[in-house]
N, C-alpha and C positions, 0 to 999 in steps of 0.2 A: 113253710117259710117264715122268715121272722116277718112280723105284723110291718104292713107298709106304715105304720104313723111310729113306729118304734125312731128314737132319735139315734142319731149319726155323730159320730165323733166330731166336735167344731173347730177342731186344732189340726195342724198339718199330720199327717200320715207320709208312712214309709212302708211301701210292700216290698216286704222281704222275701218275697219269694214269685214271680212272674215268669213266664216266656212269650217270646215273639219268635213267628218263623213266615219267611216269604217262601212258600213250594213254588212258585214260578222260578224263581232264581238260584235257593240251595237244595239240597238232597238229605231229606232226614227220612229214613227206611220204613220207619214205624207209619208215618202220617204219608208218604208219596209211595210207596210200593202199592200194587193191588190187594195182595192179600193183607188181610190186620192180624196184629199179633195179641195173643191173649191179654187183657187189660181187666185192670182191678175195677174200674166202672162199668164193665160190660163193652155195648155197643159205644163207640168213641168217632162214629160217623161226623158226626156236628162239628167236630172240629179239625176236619180234614181239610180246612182251608186256611188263606192268608190271615195272619193275625201281628198287627203293627200298630206302632202306639197310636195312632188316631182310633183304631178300634179300643184300646185300653182307656184314653182318654173319655171316648166314649160309654164304656161302660162302667167307669169310675164317678161319673158324671155326678156331684153333691155330695164327694169328699174333697179336700185338699190336699190331694194327691201329692207330694213335693218330690219324692226321690222314690225309686225302685232298683231292686237288687235283678238282674235276670239270671234265672237258671239255666247251666246248659238243658240244650232242649233235644237232645240224642240224634245231635247231628252225624251225617257221615263220619265213620269214624275211622275213616284213611287218614282224615285231615283236621284232628279237633281245635287246632288252634286257628283253622279258616274261618269258626264260628265266633273266635274273639275280636277279627278283624272284622269282620262283619257288621258284627253289633258296635264297632267304634264308627264306623262309617253311619251307620244307625242313629247314634248319639251324635256325632256330629251336626246332621241333616235336621234331627229331631229335640233332642235334648231328652230322650231316652232309650236307654237306660240308665241309669247313673253309675253303675257299678256291673260286676258279671262275675259269676262261677262258671267256671270252663272245664271241661271234662280229658283225663288223662289218666288209661291202664296205668295201674303202678308196676304192672309186671313186665311192662314193654325193654326191651334191651332201649332205646331211644327216649325214654322217661326224662332223663335228665333235659335234653335237647326240647322234649314237648313242654316241660316245667319253663323253662327259660323263653319258652316262645310266647306262652301265656303271660308270665311274669313281666314282658316288655311292654305289655299296652298298661295305660295308666287307670281303666276301669277295672283290672282283674284285680280279687280278692282272694279268690280261693278255688276250691278243686271239689268237684263229686266223681265220685265212679261209685258204681253200687258194687259191692262186694258181694262175692257167692252166697248163695241164701238160699234154705228149705222151703219148700212150700208150706210147713206147718210146724208149729211148736211141736207135736210129737217125733218129727223127723229129724231136729236140730242135734246137729254134732259138732263139734269143734275140729279145727285143723284141715279144713278142706282144702283143696288148689283154688287159689282165688280169693280165698277168706282174708279175714283181719288178721287170721292165724300165720298164713303162708309166709314163708319167710321170704320169697321174692317179691309178694307184695309189700311188706314191710320194707322192706330195701329200699324202694321205689317211693314210699309214702314218706321214709326219714328226710327225704330229699326236700320236702315241702320246708319245712323252718329256715333253710337256705336262703330261700325267695318269700319270706314271712308271711306263707298263704296260710287259710284255714281250710278245712276239711268239713264240707258237707256230707255226712253222712245219710243217706235212704238204706233202710234195713228194717226187718219186721222186728217189732219189740223183744222177739226170743233168740235176736243177735246181741241183744246189748250188754250182754257179758263181757263178748269179746271186745266189744266199742269200750267198755270201762277198762280193761287189761292195755287197751292202744292206749288209752288217755293218760294212763298211769306212765307207761312206757316214751311217753313223746309229750313230757307237762309241757312244753313251749308250743305246739302246735294246739288252736283251738278248735275243737267239735263242733260244728252245728248239726243237731239231730233233725232231720227232715217230715214234715207230714205226722208230728206228734208221736212216731214211732210207731204209726199205722196200728192202730188199735180196731182193727176191723170187725174182731170178734166180741158183740157188744154182750155176749152172756156174763153173768157174775164171776164166774168162773175165769171166763178169758180176760175181763178187765181186773181182775184182782192179781192176773198172772203180767199183765200188763202195768199195773202200779209198779209191782216188785222188781220189773226189769228197767223201769226208770228210775225209783229210788235208787237202784243201783248204781247206774252209770250218773245218774245226778249228784253222788257222793263226790264225783271228779269235778275239783273248781276249772278246769280248763273244758268242761261241755255245758253248752247250751242247747235251746230247743225251740223249734218253728211252732206253732201249733197252725194248721194250714192241714189242708189234704183230708177234712173229717169227712165226707162224703160217704155214701154209703151204697151200693151197688142197688138202680131200681126205686131210690128212695129221696124225696127231697131234700135240702139241709135246713133241719128245723133247731131251734133253740132247745126245744124239749130234749133233742139227743144229744145234743152235741155239748151244753152247757156245762153239763159234768165233767166230761171228758175235761175241757177247758179249765174249769176249777181245778180239778185232782193234779192239773199238770202243773200251775202255777202253783199249788201248794208244794209241791215235789221239788219244783226248782228253784222257786221263789221268784218273786217280778223283775228281780235284775238280771234275769238270766230267759226270759221267754219275749217272742215274737208272734205277733199275728203277720200273718201275710195269706195269700187268695190264692196261689196255686193255678192263676188264671193264664189261659181261657180252659186248661184243663178241668177246674172246678165248675164251667159253665154246666158241666153235664150236672152237676147236684143242685147247683143255686145260681140267682143273678148275683153279682160283684155287690149291689148293694145290699140284696138279702144276708148271703156271707158275713160282712161286715157290722150290717147293724147288729146279726145274731152273736158274733164277738162282744161286740159293745153291751148288748142285754146281757151277758153273761160277766161280767165285771163293771154292771154299771154301779152298784155299791161300794165299790172301792174308793179311796180320793184321787182325785184329777191328776194327781202326780205319778200316783200308780199306772192310769190308764195312758199318759203320755208315754212313761217307759215301752209298755206293751206296742203299742201303735207307732211310735217313733225314737225314743231317743235310745231304746238299747240296741234296735238296729243301727242308727248312726254310730253307735260306738262299737259295736262287734264287727259291722262289712265297715269302718273306719270311712263314712262317708263325708267327714267334715276335718 
């Protein structure tokens, strides 16, 4: 874990990727169904409970958390716009979240209606749909149904520009070649890569391949990245394990296209909110104050249009 005496940012923070859920009122299959799903952090029973703004404020005590971007939390896929409406009521009652990213399956016949429904909300900034992906780099192939190459998927994606929506992309790094082509083909739609491109394989070879994938997609000016989701199955979040990942990502994308985010409460499986943000801060402690403010606040405000 980060040292408990490690300094924390003393300026306003935007958490660019967090989740709320109320399991007593709403249906999230992965959290509500009896049978758990395969999960990259392993056992996630500890987060199968309500998590709401008072919980986030408690967990972030000691940080000047001003705004948050709520990431769709795998709400019932039968009505993804209902999650956006619920978040509007949560914002009205508590002030959080500040903005949200909704879910829509680009291949659906009613994708136009879904995007319009989301876009009607003043909180809405973008869409996340996890495209089809393989389990490992050795299995990776292009052109699969539901992937970023799929013509039906791309037809739905093309409608994002009409509504001024960005795209939050969660996919393993071995599919970022397809993301680079997507960014080239739709240059007016911003892509924000989630969870640092998922560098789960921390071997020298795995990290070299991850860096090469990031370099390819970072060449596209309409792509940014969130440095988050760095937990490892069965291991605590540590600066020693994650600072090299953080620094490499910033070196590849540049300080103006990176954002720090908690992925809370999911990443509570790896560390406390304080430890994770203290670890992020420690990794960039040698950077100028202006860079630190970009990483923790300014870039999220700009990229998610929070002001």
